[in-house]
N, C-alpha and C positions, 0 to 999 in steps of 0.2 A: 284176616281169620285166627284167632286164637287157636291154639294146639289142645286137644283134650287134657294131654298130662302138666300142669302146671309147672312155671319155676320155681326156685326155692323163693326170691321174692313175690312174686306171684303168689305162691301156699301163702308167704305171712303173709300178704293184705286179704284173701280168702278168712282165714283163720279170725284176723281183726271182727271183717265184715260178718260172719257168721254169728261170733260173738255179740258184736250189735246188735245184732237182732234180737236176740237170747235179751238183752239187757233193754232193749225199748218196751218187749211186752211187758215186763215187769214196772216199768213207771205206767205202762195204758192200764193195769187193772188198779196202781196207787191211786191213780189221778179219773179214775170214773167207778172204780166201786163205792157201792152205800155203807157196809157197813169199816166202823171205826177198826177195827183189829187187820181189816187191807189195805184201806188209805190210810191209816195213820203207823200202825203196828209192821206194817207189812209181811204178814205172815201167807208169803204165796213167795212161789218160784218158780223159774220159766228155762225151758229146754227145747232147744232140734234137736233133730236126730236125722238118720240118715232114713231110705225105705224103708232098711231092713231093722230098724226099729233100736241101732245103735248111737250112745248118744255124743254129738257130734260136738256143740256146744250150750254152754248154761251162762244164768245170768250170776250177778252179783249175790248168791237169796241166801238160801237154809241146808246144810251141810246134807242134813239129815234126808232131806224133801231130795237132792238133786240127785245123791246117794241111788235112790228110791228110782228113781225115773231113769234109771240106768236100763230097767228093767220094762218098766209100766209102758213100752209100746210093741218089745217083741211077746211078752204074755198079750195084748192085747189081738194082736195075728194071729194069735191062738186061735183065739176065738172068733174072730172078725178079719174074712182071709183078704188078705190086697185087690182081689178078684170085684169086691163086692163095695170099695170106695171109692166118691166118687168127687170129684168140685164142689167145693162149699160144703160138706160134709164135717159139721162139729160132736164129736163124740164125746159124754159123759160116763165113766168110771169113778168109784171109788171101793172097790171090792180087794181088804188084803190082800188075796189069796191071788190078783191078777197083781202084781208088779206092786202093790201097794202098802199101806202103812195104815192107818186104821181111818176109819170110818169119815170122821169130820173133811179129811183131805181131799176135796173132790179135784178132780183131772178133768180138760177138755186138751180132747186130741184130734185134730186138723189135719187134715190128710194134703200136704202141698206136692199139686201137678207142676210141670214146665213143660213144653214142646212136648205136649201128650203123652208124658207118662209120669210114674208118681214117683217125686226125690226127694221126698224128707215128710218129718213129719211136725209139725209143733204143737208144743205141750204146757199147757200153762194148768198149773195146779196150786189154790187155794184155800184155806181152812176157812170155811163155813163156819159162823160163830154157833150153828145150830144144825146139825141132820136127825133129828126127832129122837127119839129113846124115851129112854125112862124117867129123865132128870132134867131140864133145861139148863143147856150148855153141852147136852151130852155127854156128857164126862157121869157115870151113876159108878160110884165109888163100889158100891155093892156086888156089882154088876159079875153075875155068876156064867153069860154066855152074851155072845156078840152080839144079837138079835134085842138084848135091852139098849145098845148102845145106839143107835138110829134106824135109819132107812139103804137098806144097800142095794149100791146104783149097779148091776150088771152095762157090759155095754151099750150104749141108748142113742140113739143116731138123735137128737135132740134138734140138728139146724142142718137145712139143706141146702143148695143154689137156692129154691123157693120162699126158704127164711125160713123162721121161726116153729116150729111143731108144735103149737098152744096146749094141744091135749096130750101130750107127755109134757109140760112142762107144767101141767095143771098135776098130774101123778105126783112130782115132785116137791112141788108149791104145798100139798093137801099134807103131809105128811112133816113138814117139817115147821117149826116155831120162826115167830117173823118171816113170812113167806116175803115179802115187799122187799124186805131187806136181801134176803136170799136172792129173789131175782134179778138185783142188780146187782150182785156179785156174780153170777154166773153167766149176764150180757157184758159183764167188763173181761171175765175168761174169753169169752167169744170175740171182742174188740180184739182182745191181746193176740190171740191166736190168729185176725184175719190181719193184725199187721205187719205179722212175722210174714203169712201166708205171699201178701203184697213184697214187700223186701225180697225176700228167696224167691217168687218170679222176676223180679228186678235186677238181680243179683246175676240169676241164670238167663236173660234176655240182653243181659251185658260182657256175660264170659264166658257161655255158652252152658246147656245143664250138663253136657261129659264135661267138659272143666273144671264143675263145683261140685259133682260126683267125684269126681278123679284127686279133690281136693281134700273130698270127706275120707276118702280111700288113705289120700298122703299123711293125712295129720292121724290117725289111727296106727299108723305103723311108727311116724315118730315118736308120740307120745308111751306107746308101746316099749321103743325102744329107750327113751330114756327114765319109764321106771323100772328096764333092766338095769339096767348102769345103775338106779340108784339103790336098789334093791342088794348088789353086787358090793356095795358101799358100806353097809353096814356087818357088824358083826356076822358069822355066820356060824349057825348052832341051834341051838332049841331051848325054847324060853318059855315060863311062865309065867301066867299072872290073872289074879283076880279081883275083883272088889262085888261090893255088896247095894241089894237095894234093903232098904230101910228093915220091914217090919211083915213081909208081903209071904213072909217061907209058912210052911205050919207053924201054927201056934202062936203067930204071932213072931218068929224066928227072923232074922236077913237070910235071904235069897241070893244067893251066889250066881255069880255071872264067872266062868272059868275059863281063859284059853291056853291054848298048848299054840306055841308059833317054833316054824322051821322055815329059819331061811338057810336057803342053797343055793349056792351061783346066785343068778341073777333072778329068780323064782322064790316065792314067800309062801306059804300054809298058814291057815289060820282054824286049828282047832276051835271048837264047843265044845266038843260033846260030853266034857265033864261039867256041863253048867246042870244049877237042879232043872227039878221038872219044872212042866208048866203051874201055872198058879191060880189059884179057882180065883182070883180076883182080876179085874182089868191093866196089870204089869206085864202081861204076855208081848210079846211082839212077832214080825215074821222075819224070817228070814235074810229077806229083801232087808230090811233096818238093820239085820247086822252086817250087810255087807256092805251099807251105806255106812254103819261103823268105822269098819275096814279102811272104806277106801281114803276113808276122814283122815284115821288115822297113818295111815304109808303117808296120800300128800302132804300132812301136816313135817311125819318125822323125816322123812326120805325125799320127799322131791317137790317141793310148793310149787316150783316155779311151771310142774308141767301141765300143759294143754288136759285140762281131765276131759277123754271121753272116754269111747269103749277099749281102746284099744288101750289106754292108759291104766287098764284094769285088768291084763289080758294075761301079766304074769302072776297073778292071785288067785289063788285058791282058798275055796271057805267054805268053812263044813260047821251045822250044825246037827242039835242029835234029834230027828221025830218024838215030841213026845214030852222036850223040854220047854224053857219060858223063850227059846229061840225059836223055836218050830214046834207049835203049840198043835191040839186039833183044830179041825176050823170053826168049831163051836166053840173056841172059849174066848172072850172078854179081850181086847187089846188096847182101848181106845189112851191108855197114859205110857205103854210102852214106847211107841213111836216118839217119845222126848225123854224119858227115864230110861227107860230101860236101854235104849239104846247108847244113853253115854257111862252106865257102866262096862259096856262093850269097850267103846274107847279106855277109859280111865285101866282095863283090864290088862287092854294093850300096854300102856303107860308102866303100868307098874311092871309087866315081865320084862318090857326094857330099859328097866328103873338103873340097874345096874351097872350095864354097859355101855349107853347113849347117855347119860342124864344130863351131857348138855344141849342135847334138842330136846331135850324134855322141859315142861311147867311141876310143881306140886299139884296136888289135887283145888277146886277151886269148885265151885258154885255147878256145877256138871246137871241143872236140873231145868224144866222150864220154870218153877214157881208159880205156879198157876192161882189165881181166884179167877173165878168168874161167877158174877151175878147175873141174875135173870130178874126179869119182873118190867112191868110197862114205864118203858120212856114219861119222858113230859110232854110228848105231842101225844098219848096215850094207847100207840103201837106198841107193839114187844120186843124186845131191846136185849140184847146180849151183850154184857161185858165183860170179855176175854182177855186177863192183863197177863202176861208174862211178865217174870219179874228178873234183876240177874243180880249178881253177888260177889266176893271177892273173888279176884284170879289167883292162879297159887304163884309162887313167887318161883323165880328162876333162881340157876346159879351162878349168874350175873345180872341182876336187878330185883328188885321187890315186885310183887304183884300190884294190877293195876284195881283202881278200885271200880266195884257193881259194873259190872260190863257181859256180858253174854260169855260162858267158853265153851269148847268147842263143838257143838252140831247145832246149837240153836243161834239164832244174829237176825230176832225182831228187835226194833223199837220197843220203850213204854208210848202208851199212850198221855199223851200232854194232860195235864188238870187241865186244862181249860176246856178240853176237847170231855172230856167225863164229865164237868160239869156243866158245860150247853147242853149234853145229852142222857142224861143218865141222871136216876134223882140219888147220886152221890156226889156228898165234897170232900175231897180231898184235904184232909185234916191240918198234916206237913209232909214233907218228906227231906231227913236228913239222913247224913252216914251214919254208918254204925260203926264208931269209933271204936277201936283195937277189936272186932271180929277178927281181923285176920293172925292166923295162927303166929309167933317169936318164933325167930332164928335168922342167922346172919344174915339173909335178906327176908322179910318178914310179908307174908300175905298182904290180898290187897282188903280193904275192907267191903263187906257189904252194905246196905242200904236199912233204912224202916220208915215206914209209909201208913199212914193212917187215911181210912175209908172209914167215911159218918153217913152213915143210912139217913136220906132226907124221904123217901117213902114208907106206906106204911105197913109194908110186905117184901120182901124182897126176897130169890133162893141165892145161898152162897154155895160155893163148890171146893177145895181143894183140889192143890195135885200139885204137890213136889215130895221135890226126896231132899236128901242129905239135914233130916232132922235126928235123927237117931247115929248114920251113921257118918259123921262128921268128912269134908275136905282133908283129902293128908295131906302132913308135913314131908317133906323130902330128903332125905341126907341127913335127918336129924333135927330137923324142922317139925313144928310144932302141927295141928293140925288145925284149923280155921272153924271160927264159930259156929256152932246147928241153925239151921233154919229154926225157926220158930216164929206161931202163929199166937194170935194172940184179942180172945173177943171179950169185950168191956159191954154188958148188957147195962141199959139206961136204968136200970136198978142199983146200978153197983155191981154186982153178981161179974165172974170172972171168969175164963175158964182157957185152955190151951189146948187150941184145936188139932186135930190129927191130920198127918198130911196127907189122908183120901179121904172125903168127910162131905156131906151135903147135909144142909140143915138152910133154917128159914130163922132171916134177921128181920130187925120190926127197926119204926124209924127210931131214932137217935144212941142207938147200936152202932158200938165203933171198933172196924176190926185192923188189926194194929199187926203188917209184914213185917220181921223182923229175916234180912236173908242171910244166908253165911257166909263167913267171910273169908277166903285162902286160904291153903298149907302157907307154912313158910320152908324154907330152902335151907339148910344146914342147920349146924347146931349154933347157937347163940354164943360170943365168946364172953368167958364168966368174967362178971360184971361189967359187961355190955349192953 
């Protein structure tokens, strides 16, 4: 009979088994969801936690989601005590203040029971292409309060052992656009958590629930020790960095994210108190997103091979200031902060370490989701939302140039293939090419962005832009030059052209062309004279 405390070999087997469960959840969503945003772009993440809500394993998904999901179940348990949970439950929530990020990222939480007790939770996060609100796609550039951004779902038990609660589901589906697509995506999340439940229960049956629980605790401790060692390898001292949102401060000025990092022995403190005040528009974000940015940065800089879990983050202390754009009042909008302001926090951390460990860093890249969102009737007459993120150039490093057209830092989605867009939406992709020369010059140049043209075939579609690096370009490092900034041109069918703002809502018509130029990455090192 297996003992409760696993030996090192068994622990490694269980670590991989738990990670495989989380990764399988993501495959289930991508193979069963209805929206192209999930099944093609993969804007989703999956995780397992222990019974206390501490992250145990995650898929190879999106870093900003995964960092936030370190908090989701713990915050959920503060509202829904464990004694209320039953086998077969699936709860849904999207509240930013409940270990969350923004309203479109809906979390499905399933408690998993084995041998008569709660052993963990399966969590599936999926970005719903519409969650209601004042504009199709739920990104309202002019939002001044969170209620304009869509339906707010407190912890809601939508599934029980008896099946789907159709009355609760109807409340959700009657408040979002494209209800049939949203229902399909919700059911895909339910299926993913059910798969995780089956796999975790099978693991407990094979190894013993007590052994699996002991392995979870041991993995936390092992990751904590590894992170402490990684921090101790960094230069000791105090380091400060800042980065800027394009034009969201008062009077259209750039808004700053500032960090003061203290590395002392095997602990690191990240103080964002000097960050600018909360903004009137939707670029605010939550302390959970700020923590996700710190977790990602420390993993990338200090310990890329450390198992990400609750223990990994114990040596890190993160402070945000109430009233700042990283900890705004509850009523403030924040839909764009999830993937824009979070990236500014990462870049501020990189800038803080720029002079001490440049060999571990890269110059500034296309650290923005680069969003275009089209909404309207699809070819079948049903409401469709095309939510399309775009990659750009990666920043160069001390030993190589940057890669072209990739996702940098906290985003990790695919682009939707042109064939899928043209089959499901009244849009044609005119062309997609590299934006040659957009990478910043240097001893090693930054990577190039892309240029992609969307031709509108419908009588009318809504269009949303939500991207950064249009005013403040990706920075160069060690004397390298910045990359070319983002640019989006609307070419009307009557021949008129205009450059669109990075955050805008407007209508486009048949024959209009939307051409997005994504940013290049920053260069590294001064280019040799005559080189």
